[in-house]
N, CA and C of each residue as an Amber inpcrd file, in Angstrom:
protein
   387
 145.4380000 192.4280000-203.4530000 145.3880000 191.5720000-204.6270000
 143.9480000 191.4440000-205.1040000 143.7570000 191.5400000-206.3940000
 142.4590000 191.2850000-207.0050000 142.5190000 189.8930000-207.6280000
 141.8890000 188.8940000-207.0220000 141.9740000 187.5410000-207.5520000
 141.3870000 187.4350000-208.9620000 142.1950000 186.9180000-209.8690000
 141.7510000 186.6880000-211.2440000 142.7110000 185.6600000-211.8410000
 142.2310000 184.4850000-212.1200000 143.0800000 183.4550000-212.7040000
 143.1340000 183.6870000-214.2050000 144.3380000 183.9490000-214.7060000
 144.5040000 184.2520000-216.1170000 145.0200000 183.0680000-216.9230000
 145.8450000 182.2200000-216.3090000 146.3930000 181.0460000-216.9940000
 146.4240000 179.8760000-216.0240000 146.0230000 178.7100000-216.5030000
 146.1980000 177.4560000-215.7770000 147.2060000 176.6540000-216.5820000
 148.3180000 176.2790000-215.9440000 149.3600000 175.5170000-216.6210000
 149.3520000 174.0850000-216.1040000 149.2580000 173.1460000-217.0420000
 149.3090000 171.7310000-216.7080000 150.6720000 171.1810000-217.0950000
 151.3470000 170.5470000-216.1680000 152.6160000 169.8930000-216.4550000
 152.3300000 168.5260000-217.0560000 152.6950000 168.3220000-218.3110000
 152.3280000 167.1110000-219.0410000 153.5430000 166.2420000-219.3370000
 153.3120000 164.9350000-219.4460000 154.3920000 163.9950000-219.7130000
 154.8440000 164.0380000-221.1640000 153.9150000 164.2280000-222.0810000
 154.2130000 164.2240000-223.5170000 153.4850000 165.4140000-224.1350000
 154.2240000 166.4580000-224.4420000 153.6210000 167.7030000-224.9130000
 152.8280000 167.5040000-226.1990000 153.3710000 166.7850000-227.1700000
 152.6640000 166.5900000-228.4420000 151.3670000 165.8100000-228.2480000
 151.3970000 164.7820000-227.4160000 150.1750000 164.0150000-227.1370000
 149.1290000 164.9130000-226.4840000 149.5580000 165.7320000-225.5360000
 148.6360000 166.6350000-224.8440000 148.0580000 167.6760000-225.8110000
 148.8980000 168.1980000-226.6970000 148.4210000 169.1570000-227.6960000
 147.3660000 168.4960000-228.5780000 147.6460000 167.2790000-229.0410000
 146.6720000 166.5590000-229.8760000 145.3510000 166.3720000-229.1460000
 145.4120000 165.9900000-227.8690000 144.1970000 165.7650000-227.0890000
 143.3620000 167.0420000-227.0000000 143.9740000 168.1470000-226.6090000
 143.2230000 169.3850000-226.3980000 142.8560000 170.0910000-227.7080000
 143.7650000 170.0710000-228.6850000 143.4920000 170.7830000-229.9340000
 142.6500000 169.9530000-230.8970000 143.1100000 168.7720000-231.2170000
 142.3950000 167.9460000-232.1880000 141.2340000 167.1930000-231.5560000
 141.4450000 166.6460000-230.3810000 140.4060000 165.8550000-229.7270000
 139.2630000 166.6770000-229.1780000 139.5870000 167.7420000-228.4210000
 138.5420000 168.5540000-227.7890000 138.2280000 169.8320000-228.5640000
 139.0520000 170.1710000-229.5320000 138.7600000 171.3270000-230.3730000
 139.0760000 172.6810000-229.7680000 139.9570000 172.7440000-228.7620000
 140.3210000 174.0420000-228.1970000 141.1920000 174.8080000-229.1850000
 140.9300000 176.1000000-229.3720000 141.7370000 176.8960000-230.2910000
 143.1120000 177.2080000-229.6910000 144.1640000 176.8630000-230.4370000
 145.5270000 177.0870000-229.9730000 145.9680000 178.5050000-230.3150000
 146.6930000 179.1090000-229.3920000 147.2390000 180.4540000-229.5790000
 148.7310000 180.3500000-229.8860000 149.2530000 181.3640000-230.5560000
 150.6850000 181.4280000-230.8250000 151.4430000 181.5740000-229.5020000
 152.6240000 180.9810000-229.4490000 153.4520000 181.0870000-228.2670000
 154.8320000 180.5400000-228.5420000 155.7090000 180.6020000-227.5670000
 157.0660000 180.1140000-227.7620000 157.1060000 178.5960000-227.9360000
 158.1580000 178.1120000-228.5840000 158.3260000 176.6770000-228.7770000
 158.4800000 175.9930000-227.4190000 157.9090000 174.8100000-227.2910000
 158.0460000 174.0380000-226.0660000 156.9380000 174.2480000-225.0570000
 155.9730000 175.0840000-225.3980000 154.8240000 175.3260000-224.5310000
 153.6290000 175.5970000-225.4450000 152.4560000 175.1860000-225.0310000
 151.2610000 175.3840000-225.8520000 150.2200000 176.1540000-225.0550000
 149.5850000 177.1150000-225.7110000 148.5320000 177.9130000-225.0940000
 147.2350000 177.7060000-225.8640000 146.1470000 177.5930000-225.0970000
 144.8200000 177.4360000-225.6820000 143.9050000 178.4810000-225.0710000
 143.0590000 179.0360000-225.9200000 142.1280000 180.0470000-225.4490000
 140.8410000 179.3880000-224.9780000 140.4350000 179.7440000-223.7880000
 139.1380000 179.3400000-223.2690000 138.4340000 180.6300000-222.8560000
 137.2170000 180.5400000-222.4320000 136.4520000 181.7440000-222.0770000
 137.0160000 182.3890000-220.8190000 137.8700000 183.3860000-220.9890000
 138.3610000 184.1610000-219.8640000 139.6750000 183.7110000-219.2560000
 140.0730000 182.4720000-219.4400000 141.3040000 181.9510000-218.8640000
 142.0520000 181.1570000-219.9250000 143.3460000 181.3430000-219.9960000
 144.1580000 180.5730000-220.9320000 144.5300000 179.2380000-220.2930000
 144.6110000 178.1990000-221.1090000 145.1090000 176.9010000-220.6750000
 146.4810000 176.7320000-221.2990000 147.4610000 176.4230000-220.4750000
 148.8280000 176.2510000-220.9310000 149.2700000 174.8220000-220.6730000
 149.9690000 174.2270000-221.6480000 150.5560000 172.9010000-221.5060000
 152.0670000 173.0550000-221.5680000 152.7540000 172.4700000-220.6010000
 154.2020000 172.6100000-220.4990000 154.7520000 171.2800000-220.0110000
 155.8970000 170.8240000-220.5180000 156.4310000 169.5450000-220.0400000
 156.5800000 169.5340000-218.5140000 156.1190000 168.4430000-217.9130000
 156.1000000 168.3270000-216.4480000 157.4680000 168.5920000-215.8250000
 158.5330000 168.0160000-216.4080000 159.8620000 168.2020000-215.8340000
 160.3260000 169.6560000-215.9280000 159.9730000 170.3310000-217.0090000
 160.3490000 171.7470000-217.1630000 159.5590000 172.6300000-216.1960000
 158.2810000 172.3090000-216.0020000 157.4650000 173.0690000-215.0550000
 158.0100000 172.8940000-213.6380000 158.3520000 171.6560000-213.2760000
 158.9230000 171.4080000-211.9460000 160.2400000 172.1700000-211.7750000
 161.0550000 172.1770000-212.8180000 162.3260000 172.9170000-212.7740000
 162.0720000 174.4050000-212.5730000 161.0830000 174.9560000-213.2670000
 160.7620000 176.3670000-213.1310000 160.2980000 176.6920000-211.7080000
 159.5270000 175.7750000-211.1250000 159.0390000 175.9780000-209.7590000
 160.1410000 175.7210000-208.7310000 161.1480000 174.9740000-209.1270000
 162.2700000 174.5050000-208.3010000 161.8470000 173.3890000-207.3410000
 161.1000000 172.4100000-207.8900000 160.7110000 171.2270000-207.1320000
 161.0230000 169.9830000-207.9640000 160.9700000 168.8040000-207.3230000
 161.2020000 167.5440000-208.0270000 159.9860000 167.2090000-208.8890000
 160.1990000 166.6850000-210.1050000 159.0730000 166.3510000-210.9760000
 158.3760000 165.0420000-210.6240000 158.9730000 164.2240000-209.7760000
 158.3650000 162.9460000-209.4230000 157.1400000 163.1570000-208.5490000
 156.2240000 162.2090000-208.6410000 155.0120000 162.2650000-207.8370000
 153.8190000 161.8960000-208.6860000 152.8430000 161.2840000-208.0580000
 151.6480000 160.8920000-208.7930000 150.4800000 160.8360000-207.8300000
 149.3390000 160.4730000-208.3580000 148.1470000 160.3770000-207.5350000
 147.2850000 161.6100000-207.6430000 146.2390000 161.6440000-206.8710000
 145.3030000 162.7610000-206.8960000 145.9860000 164.0210000-206.3840000
 145.9280000 165.0700000-207.1870000 146.6020000 166.3260000-206.8590000
 145.7390000 167.2730000-206.0250000 144.4870000 166.8990000-205.7580000
 143.6450000 167.7130000-204.8960000 142.8930000 168.8280000-205.5960000
 142.7490000 168.7530000-206.9160000 141.9560000 169.7530000-207.6260000
 141.3760000 169.1350000-208.8910000 140.3540000 169.7870000-209.4120000
 139.7660000 169.3920000-210.6870000 139.4530000 170.6630000-211.4690000
 139.6060000 170.5780000-212.7640000 139.2010000 171.6550000-213.6540000
 137.7280000 171.4410000-213.9680000 137.0050000 172.4870000-214.2600000
 135.5780000 172.3400000-214.5270000 135.1800000 173.0630000-215.7990000
 134.2370000 172.4570000-216.4940000 133.6770000 173.0260000-217.7190000
 132.1590000 172.9500000-217.5840000 131.5050000 174.0950000-217.5780000
 130.0520000 174.1340000-217.4360000 129.3850000 174.2280000-218.7970000
 128.3010000 173.4880000-218.9520000 127.5590000 173.4540000-220.2120000
 126.0840000 173.7510000-219.9440000 125.3090000 173.8760000-221.0280000
 123.9520000 174.4030000-220.9280000 122.8730000 173.4080000-220.5080000
 123.1610000 172.1000000-220.4780000 122.1080000 171.1470000-220.1480000
 122.7150000 169.8110000-219.7110000 121.9220000 168.9630000-219.0450000
 122.4090000 167.6210000-218.7220000 122.7930000 166.8350000-219.9810000
 122.0430000 167.0170000-221.0620000 122.3690000 166.3210000-222.3170000
 123.7320000 166.7660000-222.8480000 124.0410000 168.0440000-222.6740000
 125.3390000 168.5610000-223.1070000 126.4720000 168.0040000-222.2390000
 126.1860000 167.7380000-220.9660000 127.1790000 167.0900000-220.0990000
 127.5360000 165.7320000-220.6870000 126.5140000 164.9230000-220.9670000
 126.7480000 163.5840000-221.5020000 127.4760000 163.6340000-222.8480000
 127.0860000 164.5540000-223.7110000 127.7190000 164.6730000-225.0260000
 129.1810000 165.0960000-224.8960000 129.4640000 166.0030000-223.9750000
 130.8320000 166.4730000-223.7730000 131.7080000 165.3630000-223.1990000
 131.1600000 164.5960000-222.2690000 131.9130000 163.4540000-221.7300000
 132.2310000 162.4550000-222.8350000 131.2610000 162.1770000-223.7020000
 131.4750000 161.2620000-224.8230000 132.5560000 161.8020000-225.7660000
 132.5190000 163.0960000-226.0160000 133.5130000 163.7300000-226.8870000
 134.9190000 163.5880000-226.2970000 135.0370000 163.8010000-224.9940000
 136.3400000 163.6810000-224.3380000 136.8660000 162.2460000-224.4100000
 135.9980000 161.2820000-224.1720000 136.3990000 159.8740000-224.2390000
 136.8250000 159.5210000-225.6620000 136.0970000 159.9790000-226.6510000
 136.4540000 159.7210000-228.0470000 137.8100000 160.3280000-228.3960000
 138.1810000 161.4080000-227.7030000 139.4610000 162.0720000-227.9420000
 140.6090000 161.4150000-227.1870000 140.2970000 160.4500000-226.3080000
 141.3530000 159.7560000-225.5810000 141.3090000 159.8870000-224.0750000
 140.2900000 160.5470000-223.5460000 140.1520000 160.6680000-222.0940000
 139.5810000 159.3920000-221.5070000 139.7090000 159.2520000-220.2050000
 139.1090000 158.1330000-219.4720000 137.8750000 158.6500000-218.7350000
 136.7540000 157.9920000-218.9260000 135.5460000 158.3700000-218.1990000
 135.7040000 157.9160000-216.7560000 135.5760000 158.8360000-215.8220000
 135.7340000 158.5340000-214.4010000 134.3740000 158.4020000-213.7250000
 133.4570000 159.2820000-214.0930000 132.1230000 159.2870000-213.4890000
 131.1220000 159.7090000-214.5510000 130.1610000 158.8380000-214.8250000
 129.1040000 159.1660000-215.7800000 128.3280000 160.3770000-215.2870000
 127.7320000 161.1320000-216.2170000 126.8780000 162.2480000-215.8450000
 125.7270000 161.7710000-214.9940000 125.4410000 162.5100000-213.9170000
 124.3600000 162.1420000-213.0100000 123.9420000 163.3390000-212.1580000
 122.7390000 163.2420000-211.6050000 122.2650000 164.2670000-210.6820000
 123.2110000 164.2800000-209.4890000 123.5420000 165.4870000-209.0060000
 124.4670000 165.6090000-207.8810000 123.8270000 166.3590000-206.7210000
 124.4370000 166.2510000-205.5620000 123.8680000 166.7490000-204.3160000
 123.5320000 168.2330000-204.3390000 124.2450000 169.0350000-205.1250000
 124.0230000 170.4750000-205.1120000 122.9290000 170.9050000-206.0840000
 122.2540000 169.9470000-206.7080000 121.1140000 170.2600000-207.5580000
 121.4070000 170.3000000-209.0410000 122.6420000 170.0830000-209.4230000
 123.0130000 170.0840000-210.8330000 123.1860000 168.6810000-211.3700000
 123.8730000 168.5880000-212.4900000 124.1210000 167.3260000-213.1720000
 125.5690000 167.3780000-213.6380000 126.3710000 166.3760000-213.2680000
 127.7710000 166.4340000-213.6700000 128.3880000 165.0510000-213.7650000
 129.5320000 165.0010000-214.4260000 130.3500000 163.8030000-214.5400000
 131.8040000 164.2270000-214.6690000 132.7220000 163.2600000-214.6440000
 134.1510000 163.5570000-214.6970000 134.8620000 162.7040000-215.7310000
 135.8920000 163.2950000-216.3500000 136.8340000 162.5230000-217.1460000
 138.2420000 162.8790000-216.7070000 139.1830000 162.0030000-217.0630000
 140.5980000 162.2340000-216.7700000 141.3300000 162.3070000-218.1010000
 142.1130000 163.3710000-218.2940000 142.8380000 163.5340000-219.5570000
 144.0260000 162.5710000-219.6050000 144.7330000 162.4890000-220.7450000
 145.8300000 161.5290000-220.8550000 146.9720000 161.7190000-219.8530000
 147.0720000 162.8900000-219.2230000 148.0910000 163.1040000-218.2030000
 147.5590000 162.9510000-216.7880000 146.3100000 162.5350000-216.6510000
 145.7520000 162.2800000-215.3290000 145.0610000 163.4620000-214.6770000
 144.8530000 164.5640000-215.4090000 144.1440000 165.7070000-214.8320000
 142.6460000 165.4720000-214.9250000 141.9610000 165.7320000-213.8220000
 140.5200000 165.5000000-213.7430000 139.7490000 166.7400000-214.1920000
 138.7380000 166.4970000-215.0060000 137.8410000 167.5440000-215.4970000
 136.4110000 167.1830000-215.1120000 135.7180000 168.1180000-214.4910000
 134.2970000 167.9720000-214.2380000 133.5540000 168.6560000-215.3840000
 132.5620000 167.9930000-215.9180000 131.6730000 168.6060000-216.8970000
 130.3200000 168.7110000-216.1920000 129.7990000 169.9240000-216.0910000
 128.6170000 170.1250000-215.2570000 127.5870000 171.0460000-215.9010000
 126.3500000 170.7870000-215.5390000 125.2660000 171.7200000-215.8290000
 124.8040000 172.2320000-214.4820000 124.8620000 173.5550000-214.3160000
 124.4260000 174.1940000-213.0780000 123.1440000 174.9630000-213.3810000
 122.0060000 174.4710000-212.9110000 120.7470000 175.1460000-213.2060000
 120.5770000 176.4900000-212.5050000 121.5060000 176.8260000-211.6250000
 121.3780000 178.0560000-210.8520000 122.1420000 179.2190000-211.4840000
 122.8920000 178.9450000-212.5770000 123.6590000 180.0440000-213.1930000
 123.0760000 180.3760000-214.5520000
């Protein structure tokens, strides 16, 4: 296997609300796709939004469950100032600020927001890349 993540699918409670957040709020470009699922183009990986109950059905698991899922999505930007601006943009679009931008142990600068469905996003500046 050659590891390459091509699509990340988020199971969302309200598809239209999630589409508004990512398309109108964060400005992600939406791609054409079948009804009932939304695709957004990001650099190298597609982001897919699909109703949580339908995603669970496709996987053949129960849709119930909440809490920290054990992962975070990350978006890297060019500077600490861009981290702060991106966090502000996400909050203005309806996200919850979880952690203000700050210097972190690995030498970068990052903060976190949570989208309307509870998915955590890290916004980071990595001076080593």
